[in-house]
DSSP file (Angstrom, degrees, kcal/mol; ACC not computed):
  #  RESIDUE AA STRUCTURE BP1 BP2  ACC     N-H-->O    O-->H-N    N-H-->O    O-->H-N    TCO  KAPPA ALPHA  PHI   PSI    X-CA   Y-CA   Z-CA
    1    1 A X              0   0    0      0, 0.0     0, 0.0     0, 0.0     0, 0.0   0.000 360.0 360.0 360.0 140.9   92.9  112.8  124.4
    2    2 A X        -     0   0    0      2,-0.2     3,-0.1     1,-0.0     0, 0.0   0.620 360.0-122.4 -88.5 -13.9   95.8  110.9  125.8
    3    3 A X        +     0   0    0      1,-0.3     2,-0.3     3,-0.0    -1,-0.0   0.449  69.6 131.8  83.1   0.0   96.8  113.5  128.3
    4    4 A X        -     0   0    0      1,-0.1     2,-1.2     0, 0.0    -1,-0.3  -0.608  64.2-124.5 -85.5 145.3  100.3  113.6  126.8
    5    5 A X        -     0   0    0     -2,-0.3     2,-0.4    -3,-0.1    -1,-0.1  -0.770  34.6-154.2 -86.7  98.3  101.9  116.9  125.8
    6    6 A X        -     0   0    0     -2,-1.2     2,-0.1     4,-0.1    -3,-0.0  -0.603   2.8-146.1 -81.9 126.8  102.6  116.2  122.2
    7    7 A X     >  -     0   0    0     -2,-0.4     4,-2.4     1,-0.1     3,-0.5  -0.463  39.2 -92.2 -79.0 163.5  105.5  118.1  120.6
    8    8 A X  H  > S+     0   0    0      1,-0.2     4,-2.6     2,-0.2     5,-0.2   0.850 123.7  52.0 -50.4 -44.7  105.0  118.9  116.9
    9    9 A X  H  > S+     0   0    0      1,-0.2     4,-2.1     2,-0.2    -1,-0.2   0.924 112.8  45.1 -61.4 -41.4  106.7  115.8  115.5
   10   10 A X  H  > S+     0   0    0     -3,-0.5     4,-2.4     1,-0.2    -1,-0.2   0.900 113.3  50.8 -66.4 -38.9  104.5  113.5  117.6
   11   11 A X  H  X S+     0   0    0     -4,-2.4     4,-2.4     1,-0.2    -2,-0.2   0.898 108.7  51.6 -64.9 -39.5  101.4  115.5  116.7
   12   12 A X  H  X S+     0   0    0     -4,-2.6     4,-2.2    -5,-0.2    -1,-0.2   0.914 109.8  49.4 -63.5 -42.1  102.3  115.3  113.0
   13   13 A X  H  X S+     0   0    0     -4,-2.1     4,-2.3     1,-0.2    -2,-0.2   0.925 111.2  49.8 -61.8 -43.6  102.7  111.5  113.2
   14   14 A X  H  X S+     0   0    0     -4,-2.4     4,-2.3     1,-0.2    -2,-0.2   0.901 109.7  51.2 -61.2 -41.5   99.3  111.3  115.0
   15   15 A X  H  X S+     0   0    0     -4,-2.4     4,-2.0     2,-0.2    -1,-0.2   0.890 109.6  49.5 -64.6 -39.8   97.7  113.4  112.3
   16   16 A X  H  X S+     0   0    0     -4,-2.2     4,-2.3     2,-0.2    -1,-0.2   0.901 110.0  51.2 -66.9 -40.2   99.0  111.2  109.5
   17   17 A X  H  X S+     0   0    0     -4,-2.3     4,-2.5     1,-0.2    -2,-0.2   0.922 110.1  49.6 -62.0 -43.0   97.8  108.1  111.3
   18   18 A X  H  X S+     0   0    0     -4,-2.3     4,-2.5     1,-0.2    -1,-0.2   0.863 108.9  52.5 -65.0 -35.2   94.3  109.7  111.7
   19   19 A X  H  X S+     0   0    0     -4,-2.0     4,-2.3     2,-0.2    -1,-0.2   0.908 109.8  49.2 -63.8 -40.7   94.4  110.5  107.9
   20   20 A X  H  X S+     0   0    0     -4,-2.3     4,-2.3     2,-0.2    -2,-0.2   0.908 110.7  49.9 -64.8 -42.0   95.2  106.9  107.2
   21   21 A X  H  X S+     0   0    0     -4,-2.5     4,-2.4     1,-0.2    -2,-0.2   0.936 111.4  48.6 -60.8 -46.8   92.3  105.7  109.4
   22   22 A X  H  X S+     0   0    0     -4,-2.5     4,-2.3     1,-0.2    -2,-0.2   0.888 109.3  52.9 -62.6 -38.4   89.9  108.1  107.7
   23   23 A X  H  X S+     0   0    0     -4,-2.3     4,-1.9     2,-0.2    -1,-0.2   0.918 108.9  49.6 -62.8 -42.7   91.1  106.9  104.3
   24   24 A X  H  < S+     0   0    0     -4,-2.3    -2,-0.2     1,-0.2    -1,-0.2   0.910 112.5  47.9 -61.4 -41.4   90.4  103.3  105.4
   25   25 A X  H  < S+     0   0    0     -4,-2.4    -2,-0.2     1,-0.2    -1,-0.2   0.864 116.8  42.7 -66.2 -35.8   87.0  104.3  106.6
   26   26 A X  H  < S+     0   0    0     -4,-2.3     2,-0.6    -5,-0.2    -1,-0.2   0.685 103.4  72.2 -85.1 -19.8   86.2  106.2  103.3
   27   27 A X  S  < S-     0   0    0     -4,-1.9     5,-0.1    -5,-0.2    -1,-0.1  -0.866  81.9-128.7-106.4 114.3   87.6  103.7  100.9
   28   28 A X    >>  -     0   0    0     -2,-0.6     3,-1.9     1,-0.1     4,-0.6  -0.243  23.5-116.5 -58.1 147.1   85.7  100.5  100.3
   29   29 A X  G >4 S+     0   0    0      1,-0.3     3,-1.4     2,-0.2    -1,-0.1   0.861 113.8  58.5 -53.9 -40.7   87.8   97.3  100.6
   30   30 A X  G 34 S+     0   0    0      1,-0.3    -1,-0.3     3,-0.1    -2,-0.1   0.672 103.5  54.0 -68.5 -14.2   87.2   96.3   97.0
   31   31 A X  G <4 S+     0   0    0     -3,-1.9     2,-0.3     2,-0.0    -1,-0.3   0.554  90.8  89.5 -93.9  -9.4   88.8   99.7   95.9
   32   32 A X  S << S-     0   0    0     -3,-1.4     2,-0.8    -4,-0.6     4,-0.1  -0.709  73.3-138.4 -88.7 139.2   92.0   99.1   97.9
   33   33 A X        -     0   0    0     -2,-0.3     2,-0.1     2,-0.1    -3,-0.1  -0.834  62.0 -24.1-101.8 100.7   94.8   97.3   96.2
   34   34 A X  S    S-     0   0    0     -2,-0.8     2,-0.1     4,-0.0    -2,-0.0  -0.406 101.7 -17.4 101.2-174.7   96.5   94.8   98.5
   35   35 A X     >  -     0   0    0     -2,-0.1     4,-1.7     1,-0.1     5,-0.2  -0.345  60.5-122.1 -70.6 149.6   97.0   94.3  102.2
   36   36 A X  H  > S+     0   0    0      2,-0.2     4,-2.9     1,-0.2     5,-0.3   0.900 102.5  52.6 -63.3 -46.7   96.3   97.3  104.5
   37   37 A X  H  > S+     0   0    0      1,-0.2     4,-2.4     2,-0.2     5,-0.2   0.953 113.8  40.5 -63.0 -52.8   99.7   97.6  106.3
   38   38 A X  H  > S+     0   0    0      1,-0.2     4,-2.2     2,-0.2    -1,-0.2   0.888 116.1  53.2 -61.9 -34.9  101.9   97.7  103.2
   39   39 A X  H  X S+     0   0    0     -4,-1.7     4,-2.9     2,-0.2     5,-0.2   0.925 110.6  45.3 -64.4 -45.0   99.4   99.9  101.4
   40   40 A X  H  X S+     0   0    0     -4,-2.9     4,-2.5     2,-0.2     6,-0.9   0.874 110.9  54.2 -67.4 -36.9   99.3  102.4  104.3
   41   41 A X  H  X S+     0   0    0     -4,-2.4     4,-1.2    -5,-0.3    -1,-0.2   0.932 115.9  38.7 -60.7 -45.0  103.1  102.4  104.5
   42   42 A X  H  < S+     0   0    0     -4,-2.2    -2,-0.2    -5,-0.2    -1,-0.2   0.912 121.1  42.8 -72.5 -43.1  103.4  103.3  100.8
   43   43 A X  H  < S+     0   0    0     -4,-2.9    -3,-0.2    -5,-0.2    -2,-0.2   0.864 130.5  21.2 -75.1 -37.0  100.5  105.7  100.6
   44   44 A X  H  < S-     0   0    0     -4,-2.5    -3,-0.2    -5,-0.2    -1,-0.2   0.423  99.3-117.1-115.1  -1.2  101.1  107.7  103.9
   45   45 A X     <  +     0   0    0     -4,-1.2    -4,-0.2    -5,-0.4    -3,-0.2   0.799  58.4 160.0  70.2  28.4  104.8  107.0  104.6
   46   46 A X        -     0   0    0     -6,-0.9    -1,-0.2    -9,-0.1     2,-0.1  -0.452  41.1-119.1 -81.9 154.3  104.0  105.3  107.9
   47   47 A X     >  -     0   0    0     -2,-0.1     4,-2.5     1,-0.1     5,-0.2  -0.356  37.7-100.1 -75.8 170.8  106.3  102.9  109.7
   48   48 A X  H  > S+     0   0    0      1,-0.2     4,-2.5     2,-0.2     5,-0.2   0.935 125.3  49.5 -59.5 -45.8  105.0   99.3  110.2
   49   49 A X  H  > S+     0   0    0      1,-0.2     4,-2.2     2,-0.2    -1,-0.2   0.889 111.4  48.4 -61.4 -40.5  104.0  100.1  113.8
   50   50 A X  H  > S+     0   0    0      2,-0.2     4,-2.2     1,-0.2    -1,-0.2   0.896 111.2  50.2 -67.1 -40.4  102.2  103.2  112.7
   51   51 A X  H  X S+     0   0    0     -4,-2.5     4,-2.2     2,-0.2    -2,-0.2   0.907 110.7  49.3 -64.6 -41.3  100.3  101.4  109.9
   52   52 A X  H  X S+     0   0    0     -4,-2.5     4,-2.6     2,-0.2    -2,-0.2   0.910 109.9  51.9 -63.4 -41.8   99.3   98.6  112.4
   53   53 A X  H  X S+     0   0    0     -4,-2.2     4,-2.4     1,-0.2    -2,-0.2   0.893 109.0  50.7 -61.1 -39.8   98.1  101.3  114.8
   54   54 A X  H  X S+     0   0    0     -4,-2.2     4,-2.6     2,-0.2    -2,-0.2   0.907 110.3  48.7 -64.8 -42.0   96.0  102.8  112.0
   55   55 A X  H  X S+     0   0    0     -4,-2.2     4,-2.6     2,-0.2    -2,-0.2   0.912 111.2  50.4 -64.8 -42.1   94.5   99.5  111.2
   56   56 A X  H  X S+     0   0    0     -4,-2.6     4,-2.2     2,-0.2    -2,-0.2   0.937 112.1  46.7 -60.5 -46.5   93.7   98.8  114.8
   57   57 A X  H  X S+     0   0    0     -4,-2.4     4,-2.7     1,-0.2     5,-0.2   0.903 110.8  52.9 -63.2 -41.3   92.0  102.2  115.1
   58   58 A X  H  X S+     0   0    0     -4,-2.6     4,-3.1     1,-0.2     5,-0.3   0.938 108.4  50.6 -57.3 -47.6   90.1  101.6  111.9
   59   59 A X  H  X S+     0   0    0     -4,-2.6     4,-2.2     1,-0.2     5,-0.2   0.899 111.8  47.2 -59.8 -42.2   88.8   98.3  113.3
   60   60 A X  H  X S+     0   0    0     -4,-2.2     4,-1.7     1,-0.2    -1,-0.2   0.942 117.1  42.3 -63.9 -47.8   87.6   99.9  116.5
   61   61 A X  H  X S+     0   0    0     -4,-2.7     4,-0.7     1,-0.2    -2,-0.2   0.847 116.6  47.5 -71.0 -33.8   85.9  102.8  114.7
   62   62 A X  H  X S+     0   0    0     -4,-3.1     4,-0.5    -5,-0.2    -1,-0.2   0.894 113.4  47.1 -74.0 -40.0   84.4  100.6  111.9
   63   63 A X  H >X S+     0   0    0     -4,-2.2     4,-1.2    -5,-0.3     3,-0.9   0.845  96.2  73.2 -72.2 -33.8   83.0   98.0  114.3
   64   64 A X  H >< S+     0   0    0     -4,-1.7     3,-0.7     1,-0.3    -1,-0.2   0.901 103.0  37.7 -52.2 -52.1   81.4  100.3  116.8
   65   65 A X  H 3< S+     0   0    0     -4,-0.7    -1,-0.3     1,-0.2    -2,-0.2   0.677 116.9  54.5 -75.2 -12.7   78.5  101.4  114.6
   66   66 A X  H << S+     0   0    0     -3,-0.9     2,-0.2    -4,-0.5    -1,-0.2   0.538  88.0  95.0 -96.6  -7.8   78.1   97.8  113.2
   67   67 A X    <<  -     0   0    0     -4,-1.2     2,-0.4    -3,-0.7    -4,-0.0  -0.576  65.4-141.3 -85.4 147.1   77.8   96.0  116.6
   68   68 A X              0   0    0     -2,-0.2    -2,-0.1     1,-0.1    -3,-0.0  -0.870 360.0 360.0-105.9 141.6   74.5   95.2  118.1
   69   69 A X              0   0    0     -2,-0.4    -1,-0.1     0, 0.0    -2,-0.0   0.475 360.0 360.0 -77.0 360.0   74.0   95.5  121.8
């Protein structure tokens, strides 16, 4: 939680970004057509910044279970 009081529009944007992150996690790379940012913009209606945020979150979440201590 960020501690921010999200109004409905901000919360909706956050939810769409999380849907995009989950889609990236669920969809193998070889099944995605093209680069992630343009694909997320087209598929989820994200802005460039939102798509980049989704890719960053995907990278954090994907790497965590794959890293060795």
